[in-house]
Each structure stands twice: as C-alpha cells, then as structure tokens.
N, C-alpha and C positions, 0 to 999 in steps of 0.2 A: 503493499498501500505507499502510495507518496503524501504527504503532508504530514499531520501529526496525532494523526486519529489513530487510537490503539487498536491491536489485534481482536478487538469482540465488538468492536461500532465499522459500523457500514461507512465507507468513504464517500458515499451519495446521499440525497435524498430526494424527495420530490412531496409537495404540500397542494392541496388542490384547494382552491375556494372559488366562489360566484363576487364577481363586482364589477358594478355599471352594465348589468345584461353580458358581460363575458365569463368563463371557466375560465379562472388564471390557475395556468400550473406553473408552480415556482420549483424549479432544479435547482439542488443544491449538490456541493462536491463536484466530483470525480463522471465524468461521463462516458465511462470505459465498458468494455463488453458486459462486465457483471453488471456496472447499473441499466444496460441493454436489456439482460435477461430479464432481472427484477423487474424495472421499473416498464418494460414494454406492455405487457399485456396491460397495467393500468391504465397506461395512456390511451392504447386500446379503446378499451373501455369508455373513457371519456370522448373520444375521438370517434365514436361510433353513432352517435345521437346526429341524427339531419339537421342539417342548415344550422350547427351551432357555432357559436362565437369562441373562438379558443386563442387566448393569449400562453404563449410559453415564456418565461422568465428565465433566463440565463444571468442575470448580475451575479449571482452568488456561485455560477458554475467557475470551478478552479481549473479542470483539465477536460478537455476534450477531444475524442481522438474518433477514428474512422466508425466504432462500433456507435458512439454518438452520435456522429452525423446521420448516419443510419436510423436511429432513432426518431429525430425532428424530421427527417427527409419521409419516412413511415407518417408520421403524423400530418405530413404536408400532403400527401398523397392521399392518404384518407378522408381528408378535409375537402379536397379537391372532388373526389368521388362523391361526396355526399350533400354537396353545394353548400358546404360551410366555409366560414372564415378562419385564417389561423393567421396569426403576427406574432413576432418574434421580440421581445426585448431584448435589446444589443446587452451583450456579456462583454467581461474584460476586454482589455485589446486582445491577449494571448486568444483566447476563443473568438473572438472576430475574423482574429487572423487566419486562423487554421480556418473558418467557414470561407474566406476569401481566398485562400491559397489552393482548396479543393474544389473553387469553384462552383460553390454553392451557396453564397451571401445571396446574388441577385433572384434566386428560386424561392426567396421568405420577403415576407413585407416587416421590415425590420421597423421597429420604434426606437425610441430614445427611453421612453417611459411609459408607464400605464398607470394611471388612480390606484394608489392604493388605500383609499377608503374601503372596509370590510361591511360590505351591504349582508353577507350570508354566508355562512362554512358549508364548505363541501367535505368537510373533514379532512384532519393533517393526515398525512402518509409520511412514514420514511422506508428506508431502505433496508430494515432489519429485517433478518429472517426468523419467522416464528419456530 
C-alpha cells in the first residue's frame, strides 16, 4: 500500500450522497485495481438508474492508475447508455495529469467544484471488506 494507511485499513473509500438533485460519488485515496474491484459494483448500482445526474468527485483521490481510469470510463459509458448526465470534479494535479496523458480527460465534463451543501444522505460507504 502507498501512503500512511495501515495494513488493516483500505487505501480507498467511496461515499455517496445527494445534493442539488445530483448523486455525488466522493472517491478518496488510491483508485487502483483493488479499488476498482471493490467499488466497481457499487458504482454500477448507482449508474444503472436511468437519466440520473451523477457527479464523481476526485478531489480526495491521491493515486489513479489504469484500473481507476477504467472505473471512471465504465461509469461514463453506463451513463451515456442510460441517457444520464455525468460530471467529474477535477482532482489534484497528478490525477488530472494521468487523465490527460491517458487521453481520456476530454471524454468527461470536468468541473472545478460542485456545491457541497448536504441535502439528503445516500449513505456513507468505505472500501472496507466485510
């Protein structure tokens, strides 16, 4: 594991909430193959709602590799197929750089921020294994 997370703690987390009529998916930590395997089914469940408005917040993502990109691209594909809307809140410089170098940045509607007013909880979720 990278960073200062302990061996028993996941290096990633995901939290969902609803704000301003959109489902906000806040990703935290390392978006790598383990995160893709653990969080993928949860993101799939959120993106299967027809015509949903989804915002994926990358501001707390510390690491992004090909598996993390695959997770984002799968969410984008699912939203396009269902007539929904997907926006991505820009991450830290190194995360944005990975997206740009991989040539996928232009595939997303990227915003610098999204209202953080909490209007309804969709339930916190972390990357822990039960």
